N, C-alpha and C positions, 0 to 999 in steps of 0.2 A: 554667573555666566549663563546666558540664555542658550537653550538647546534649539538648534535649527533643524527642522525636519525637511528632508528633501525627498521628492518623489523618485522612486527607483527608475532608472532608464528602461524604456521599453525595448527589450531584447527580442530579436527575431527568433522564432523557434529553431532549434537545432535539427529538427526533423520535420519535413513538410506535413506529415500526418500525425503530429504530436497531439495527444489528448490531454487537456488540462481540466482540473476541477478544484474548486475552493468551497469551503464551508465555514459557517459560524455556528457554534453550539453554545447556548446559554443555559446554565443550570442554576436556578434560583436567582438571587439578586447580586451575588458576589463572584460567581465563577463564569467566565467567558472564555471559550476556546476557539481559536481560529486555526485553520489548516488549509493546506493546498497540496496537490499531487499532480504529477504529470507522468505520462507513460506513452510509449509508442505501441503500435500494433504488434511488433515483434516481442515487446516486453509482455504483452498480454498472453501471447502464445507460450513464451518461456515460463511464465507464472503457472499457466495451466499444466504444462508438462511436469513442472516441479511438484505441484500439488498432487497430480496423478501418481507420480513415482513415490511420494511419501505415503499416500493412501495405500498403494499396493504393499509397500514395505510394512506398514503398520498392520495390515490385514494378515500378512505372512507371519509376523511375530505373534499376533493373537491366536492364529490357527495353530502354530507350533506350541504355544504355551498350553492350549487346551489338550493337545495330544500328549504332552508330557505329564499333565495333571491326571489324565484319565487312563 
């Protein structure tokens, strides 16, 4: 049975300011990776807030560990 490849339908973006990215990564002769991502500006802001909160929490934990040890 032959496999039939169909092009995916072109969908309109769910957000008018959606940011899309695709990449192809080739490692040697046998490994090829393909990926894609999409994000909105609100997603970029939320990611920044989450990274900042985790950085502050990690800094607090490191600081308290140094005070306990010393």
